[in-house]
C-alpha positions as CSV (number, residue, x, y, z in Angstrom):
1,M,0.0,0.0,0.0
2,P,1.5,3.4,-1.0
3,T,2.5,5.7,1.9
4,E,1.4,9.3,2.2
5,K,5.0,10.3,1.3
6,A,4.9,8.3,-1.9
7,A,1.6,9.7,-2.9
8,A,2.8,13.3,-2.2
9,E,5.9,12.7,-4.4
10,K,3.8,11.3,-7.2
11,K,1.4,14.2,-7.0
12,A,4.2,16.7,-7.1
13,A,5.9,15.2,-10.1
14,A,6.5,17.7,-12.9
15,F,6.8,17.0,-16.6
16,T,8.1,19.0,-19.6
17,K,5.8,20.1,-22.4
18,E,7.3,17.3,-24.6
19,N,6.6,14.7,-21.9
20,L,3.0,15.7,-21.6
21,L,2.4,15.9,-25.4
22,S,3.7,12.4,-25.8
23,S,1.6,10.9,-23.0
24,R,-1.5,8.9,-23.7
25,R,-3.5,11.0,-21.2
26,F,-3.5,14.0,-23.5
27,Q,-3.5,12.2,-26.9
28,N,-6.9,13.6,-27.9
29,N,-5.9,17.2,-27.1
30,R,-2.2,17.4,-28.2
31,D,-2.6,20.3,-30.5
32,A,-4.5,22.4,-27.9
33,L,-2.0,21.5,-25.2
34,A,0.9,22.4,-27.4
35,V,-0.5,25.9,-27.6
36,C,-1.3,26.2,-23.9
37,L,2.1,25.1,-22.5
38,T,5.4,27.0,-22.6
39,D,8.6,25.3,-23.9
40,G,11.1,24.6,-21.2
41,K,8.7,24.9,-18.3
42,K,7.6,21.9,-16.1
43,Y,4.0,21.3,-15.2
44,T,2.2,18.9,-12.9
45,I,-0.7,16.9,-14.4
46,E,-3.1,19.1,-12.6
47,E,-1.5,22.3,-13.9
48,A,-1.6,21.0,-17.5
49,E,-5.2,19.9,-17.2
50,K,-6.2,23.3,-15.7
51,K,-4.4,25.2,-18.5
52,L,-6.0,23.0,-21.2
53,G,-9.5,23.3,-19.6
54,A,-9.1,27.1,-19.6
55,F,-8.0,27.1,-23.2
56,L,-10.8,24.9,-24.4
57,K,-13.4,27.0,-22.6
58,G,-12.0,30.3,-24.0
59,R,-13.9,32.5,-26.4
60,V,-13.6,32.0,-30.1
């Protein structure tokens, strides 16, 4: 059973834009995510999902 420390470390893991774009989790929204994220910056999964959601809900 995972400990609280392991869960906190997993939650705090940060990924580059390239890592997130190549993940299966974002495969249906790669183009939009590529626009939302900045090159060279690291994001948690939650941050990436939040930016993507804000972008997708934006005005056209």
